[in-house]
C-alpha positions as CSV (number, residue, x, y, z in Angstrom):
1,M,-13.8,29.3,95.4
2,S,-11.7,32.3,96.4
3,D,-9.3,30.0,98.1
4,S,-8.7,27.7,95.1
5,K,-6.7,28.5,92.0
6,T,-8.5,30.4,89.2
7,Y,-7.8,30.8,85.5
8,L,-8.5,33.6,83.0
9,A,-9.5,32.8,79.4
10,S,-5.9,33.5,78.3
11,D,-4.7,31.0,81.0
12,L,-7.0,28.4,79.6
13,V,-5.5,28.9,76.1
14,N,-2.0,28.3,77.5
15,E,-3.1,25.2,79.6
16,L,-5.1,23.5,76.8
17,G,-2.9,24.6,73.8
18,V,-5.8,25.5,71.5
19,A,-6.8,28.7,69.8
20,R,-8.5,31.6,71.7
21,S,-11.5,31.5,69.3
22,T,-12.0,27.8,70.1
23,I,-11.8,28.5,73.9
24,N,-14.4,31.3,73.6
25,D,-16.7,29.0,71.6
26,W,-16.4,26.3,74.3
27,L,-17.0,28.7,77.1
28,T,-20.2,30.0,75.4
29,R,-21.5,26.6,74.3
30,Y,-20.7,24.6,77.5
31,G,-21.0,27.3,80.0
32,D,-23.6,25.4,82.0
33,Y,-21.0,22.8,82.9
34,L,-18.3,25.2,84.0
35,E,-17.8,26.9,87.4
36,S,-16.9,30.6,87.0
37,E,-17.3,34.0,88.7
38,A,-17.1,37.6,87.6
39,R,-14.3,39.7,89.0
40,G,-14.7,43.2,87.8
41,K,-14.8,43.2,84.0
42,R,-13.2,39.7,83.8
43,R,-14.5,36.2,84.4
44,V,-12.4,33.6,86.1
45,Y,-12.7,29.8,86.0
46,T,-11.9,27.1,88.6
47,A,-9.7,24.0,88.3
48,R,-12.9,21.9,87.9
49,S,-13.7,24.0,84.8
50,L,-10.2,23.4,83.5
51,E,-10.8,19.6,83.9
52,V,-14.2,19.9,82.0
53,L,-12.5,21.8,79.2
54,R,-9.7,19.1,79.0
55,Q,-12.5,16.4,78.6
56,I,-14.1,18.5,75.9
57,A,-10.7,18.8,74.1
58,E,-10.1,15.0,74.3
59,L,-13.6,14.4,72.9
60,R,-13.1,16.9,70.1
61,N,-9.8,15.2,69.2
62,S,-11.6,11.8,69.0
63,N,-14.1,13.4,66.4
64,A,-17.0,13.4,68.8
65,S,-20.1,15.5,68.0
66,S,-21.4,18.4,70.1
67,F,-24.3,16.3,71.2
68,E,-22.1,13.4,72.2
69,I,-19.9,15.9,74.2
70,E,-23.0,17.4,76.0
71,Q,-24.2,13.9,76.8
72,H,-20.9,12.9,78.2
73,L,-20.6,16.1,80.3
74,T,-24.1,15.5,81.6
75,R,-23.2,12.0,82.8
76,M,-19.8,13.0,84.2
77,F,-20.3,16.5,85.7
78,G,-23.9,17.5,85.6
79,V,-25.0,21.1,85.2
80,H,-23.3,23.6,87.5
81,P,-24.7,27.1,87.9
82,E,-22.5,30.1,88.2
83,V,-20.8,30.3,91.6
84,S,-21.7,33.5,93.5
85,T,-19.4,35.6,95.6
86,P,-19.5,35.8,99.4
87,L,-21.2,39.2,99.2
88,E,-23.9,37.9,96.9
89,E,-24.4,34.9,99.2
90,S,-25.0,37.3,102.2
91,A,-27.3,39.5,100.2
92,D,-29.3,36.6,98.9
93,A,-29.6,34.7,102.2
94,P,-32.9,32.9,102.6
95,S,-35.6,34.3,104.8
96,P,-37.2,32.4,107.7
97,A,-40.3,31.8,105.5
98,E,-38.2,30.3,102.8
99,T,-36.5,28.1,105.4
100,E,-39.9,26.8,106.5
101,N,-40.8,26.1,102.8
102,S,-37.5,24.2,102.4
103,E,-38.5,21.8,105.1
104,N,-41.4,20.6,102.9
105,L,-39.1,19.9,100.0
106,P,-38.1,16.3,101.1
107,M,-41.7,15.3,100.7
108,A,-41.8,16.3,97.0
109,R,-38.3,15.0,96.4
110,P,-39.2,11.5,95.1
111,M,-41.7,12.9,92.7
112,F,-39.1,15.4,91.5
113,D,-36.5,12.7,91.1
114,E,-38.8,10.5,89.1
115,M,-39.7,13.3,86.8
116,S,-36.0,14.2,86.5
117,S,-35.1,10.6,85.7
118,R,-37.8,10.5,83.0
119,I,-36.8,13.8,81.6
120,A,-33.1,12.7,81.7
121,G,-34.0,9.4,80.0
122,E,-36.0,11.2,77.3
123,F,-33.1,13.6,76.8
124,G,-30.7,10.7,76.7
125,Q,-32.7,9.0,74.0
126,L,-33.0,12.2,72.1
127,A,-29.2,12.7,72.4
128,E,-28.6,9.1,71.2
129,K,-30.9,9.7,68.2
130,L,-29.2,13.0,67.5
131,S,-25.8,11.3,67.8
132,Q,-27.0,8.6,65.4
133,F,-28.2,11.3,63.0
134,E,-24.9,13.1,63.4
135,E,-23.0,9.8,62.7
136,E,-25.2,9.1,59.6
137,R,-24.6,12.7,58.4
138,R,-20.9,12.3,58.8
139,S,-20.9,8.9,57.2
140,F,-23.0,10.3,54.3
141,S,-20.6,13.3,54.1
142,R,-17.6,11.0,54.0
143,R,-19.2,8.8,51.2
144,L,-20.1,12.0,49.3
145,W,-16.5,13.3,49.6
146,R,-15.2,9.9,48.6
147,M,-17.5,9.8,45.6
148,F,-16.5,13.4,44.7
149,A,-12.8,12.4,45.0
150,V,-13.3,9.3,42.8
151,V,-15.2,11.4,40.2
152,F,-12.5,14.1,40.3
153,L,-9.7,11.5,39.9
154,L,-11.6,9.8,37.0
155,F,-12.0,13.2,35.4
156,I,-8.3,14.0,35.9
157,L,-7.3,10.6,34.6
158,S,-9.5,11.0,31.5
159,I,-7.9,14.4,30.8
160,L,-4.5,12.8,31.2
161,L,-5.4,9.9,28.9
162,L,-6.7,12.4,26.3
163,I,-3.5,14.4,26.5
164,G,-1.4,11.3,26.3
165,G,-3.4,10.0,23.3
166,A,-3.0,13.3,21.5
167,Y,0.7,13.4,22.3
168,Y,1.1,9.8,21.1
169,L,-0.8,10.5,17.8
170,C,1.3,13.6,17.2
171,G,4.5,11.6,17.8
172,E,3.3,8.8,15.6
173,M,2.4,11.2,12.8
174,N,5.9,12.8,13.1
175,R,7.6,9.4,13.1
176,Q,5.5,8.4,10.1
177,R,6.5,11.6,8.3
178,S,10.1,11.1,9.1
179,R,10.0,7.5,8.0
180,T,8.4,8.5,4.7
181,S,11.0,11.2,4.2
182,A,13.8,8.7,4.9
183,E,12.3,6.2,2.4
184,I,12.1,8.9,-0.3
185,T,15.7,9.9,0.4
186,Q,16.7,6.2,0.1
187,S,14.7,6.0,-3.2
188,N,16.5,9.0,-4.5
189,Q,19.9,7.6,-3.5
190,K,19.0,4.3,-5.2
191,Y,17.8,6.1,-8.3
192,E,21.1,8.1,-8.4
193,L,23.1,4.9,-7.9
194,L,21.2,3.1,-10.7
195,Q,21.6,6.1,-12.9
196,K,25.3,6.2,-12.3
197,E,25.6,2.5,-12.8
198,S,23.6,2.7,-16.0
199,E,25.8,5.5,-17.3
200,L,28.9,3.5,-16.4
201,R,27.6,0.5,-18.2
202,R,26.7,2.5,-21.2
203,Q,30.1,4.1,-21.3
204,K,31.8,0.8,-20.8
205,A,29.6,-0.9,-23.6
206,E,30.4,2.0,-26.0
207,E,34.1,1.8,-25.2
208,E,34.1,-2.0,-25.7
209,S,32.2,-1.7,-28.9
210,R,34.5,1.0,-30.1
211,K,37.5,-1.1,-29.2
212,Q,36.0,-4.2,-31.0
213,M,35.2,-2.1,-34.1
214,D,38.7,-0.7,-34.1
215,Q,40.2,-4.2,-33.7
216,F,37.9,-5.5,-36.4
217,S,38.8,-2.7,-38.7
218,V,42.5,-3.3,-38.1
219,V,42.1,-7.0,-38.8
220,L,40.1,-6.3,-41.9
221,D,42.6,-3.8,-43.2
222,K,45.4,-6.2,-42.4
223,N,43.6,-9.0,-44.2
224,R,43.0,-6.8,-47.2
225,A,46.6,-5.8,-47.3
226,D,47.7,-9.4,-47.0
227,F,45.3,-10.4,-49.7
228,Q,46.4,-7.6,-52.0
229,K,50.0,-8.5,-51.3
230,N,49.4,-12.1,-52.0
231,L,47.4,-11.2,-55.1
232,D,50.2,-9.0,-56.4
233,K,52.7,-11.7,-55.6
234,L,50.6,-14.3,-57.4
235,T,50.2,-11.9,-60.4
236,N,54.0,-11.4,-60.5
237,E,54.5,-15.1,-60.2
238,L,52.0,-15.7,-63.0
239,S,53.7,-13.1,-65.2
240,Q,57.1,-14.6,-64.5
241,Q,55.7,-18.0,-65.3
242,R,54.1,-16.7,-68.5
243,S,57.3,-15.1,-69.6
244,Q,59.4,-18.2,-68.7
245,Y,57.1,-20.7,-70.1
246,D,55.9,-18.7,-73.1
247,A,57.4,-21.2,-75.4
248,Q,56.0,-24.1,-73.6
249,L,52.6,-22.3,-73.3
250,R,52.3,-22.3,-77.0
251,K,52.9,-26.1,-77.1
252,M,50.7,-26.8,-74.3
253,E,48.2,-24.0,-74.8
254,K,45.2,-26.0,-74.1
255,E,46.7,-27.7,-71.1
256,A,48.2,-24.4,-69.8
257,A,44.9,-22.6,-70.4
258,A,43.0,-25.3,-68.6
259,K,45.5,-25.3,-65.8
260,N,45.6,-21.5,-65.5
261,E,41.8,-21.4,-65.5
262,A,41.7,-24.1,-62.8
263,D,44.3,-22.3,-60.7
264,L,42.4,-19.0,-61.2
265,R,39.2,-20.6,-60.2
266,K,40.8,-22.1,-57.2
267,A,42.3,-18.8,-56.2
268,R,38.9,-17.1,-56.7
269,E,37.2,-19.7,-54.6
270,E,39.8,-19.4,-51.9
271,F,39.5,-15.6,-52.0
272,A,35.7,-15.8,-51.9
273,R,35.9,-18.3,-48.9
274,Q,38.1,-15.9,-47.0
275,Q,35.9,-13.0,-47.8
276,L,32.9,-15.0,-46.7
277,E,34.5,-15.8,-43.3
278,K,35.4,-12.2,-42.8
279,L,31.8,-11.2,-43.6
280,K,30.5,-13.8,-41.1
281,E,32.9,-12.4,-38.4
282,L,31.7,-8.9,-39.2
283,S,28.1,-10.1,-38.9
284,R,28.7,-11.6,-35.5
285,R,30.3,-8.4,-34.3
286,Q,27.3,-6.5,-35.6
287,E,25.0,-8.8,-33.7
288,S,27.0,-8.3,-30.5
289,I,26.7,-4.6,-31.0
290,D,22.9,-4.8,-31.5
291,H,22.6,-7.0,-28.4
292,L,24.5,-4.3,-26.3
293,K,22.2,-1.6,-27.7
294,K,19.2,-3.7,-26.8
295,E,20.5,-4.0,-23.2
296,K,21.1,-0.3,-23.1
297,N,17.5,0.4,-24.2
298,E,16.1,-2.0,-21.5
299,Q,18.2,-0.2,-18.8
300,E,16.9,3.1,-20.0
301,K,13.3,1.8,-19.7
302,E,14.0,0.6,-16.2
303,I,15.4,4.1,-15.3
304,A,12.3,5.7,-16.8
305,A,10.1,3.4,-14.6
306,L,12.1,4.3,-11.5
307,K,11.7,8.0,-12.3
308,K,8.0,7.5,-12.6
309,R,7.8,5.7,-9.3
310,L,9.9,8.4,-7.6
311,A,7.4,11.0,-8.9
312,E,4.5,9.1,-7.4
313,L,6.2,8.8,-4.0
314,E,6.8,12.6,-4.1
315,K,3.1,13.2,-4.8
316,Q,2.2,10.9,-1.9
317,L,4.6,12.8,0.4
318,H,3.1,16.2,-0.5
319,A,-0.5,14.8,-0.3
320,P,-2.4,15.2,3.1
321,L,-2.1,12.3,5.5
322,P,-5.2,10.0,5.7
323,A,-7.1,9.4,8.9
324,S,-5.5,6.0,9.5
325,T,-1.9,5.8,8.6
326,P,-0.8,2.4,7.0
327,A,1.7,0.2,8.7
328,P,5.4,1.0,8.1
329,E,6.0,-2.6,6.8
330,A,3.2,-2.2,4.2
331,Q,4.7,1.1,3.0
332,K,8.1,-0.4,2.7
333,E,6.7,-3.3,0.6
334,E,4.9,-0.7,-1.5
335,V,8.1,1.3,-2.0
336,K,9.9,-1.9,-3.0
């Protein structure tokens, strides 16, 4: 061995590219399969030992168990004791008596080989069972880890779903509150528009009524003035006729009296007819004014109903939200 190349533990680390702690563990666990010798305080290993360690590294990389590795090493390399130095070999040289005993060994060799094969077969079966147990243990461990991973993922998923549901409910409540506020704002705007429109209608109706009353008063005053003028004119004409035909009036007193009475009756009837027509016109104006006042009262009632509805909506807005919020379409229909 002194002539072949040797390796220290640090050299094995560089050759195999694994950690020093892993090399130390392999040297301790699989020392029976390695050729080594002690040189002072250090221990060196042969190229065969390096090959054995390479096989161990390959088996470890293929996820082989410790029992599988030992079984493979037993089949491939067998068990190699520690190699002694030349000094140790000379000191431990067999004596002549031991040489004589060694001549009797071939006779016990078949029995020893049979026992060795049986023991090796039993160890092989035991190693196979242990490898099966190790495979089942790894399979169970993988299933257990998969189950744990699935349970963990389900737990994380449930937490995410709960968080998402809570976020969605909060967003839905905020959107519902904003929609309710927007509807109340629209109702206020509609109420203000209706109030302004009603006020404009009332002002317009009052203005039209005032104009009609003024026009009617002007017409009535004009008719009165015309009637008075006509009456004065007629009176003057009658006076003139009386003065002119005073002589004839005496002669035809009965005829003149009857004629004057008929004319006077006719004039009175004409005046009464005209006054009746004016009064009918005034009555129609009054009915139109009453109709406008009635429309005004109805509009004020509608405004009062809208104010009441707005107060109810404000109460609903300040009231706490129920457990299940109604649909936006149903709330819009209720507002309408």
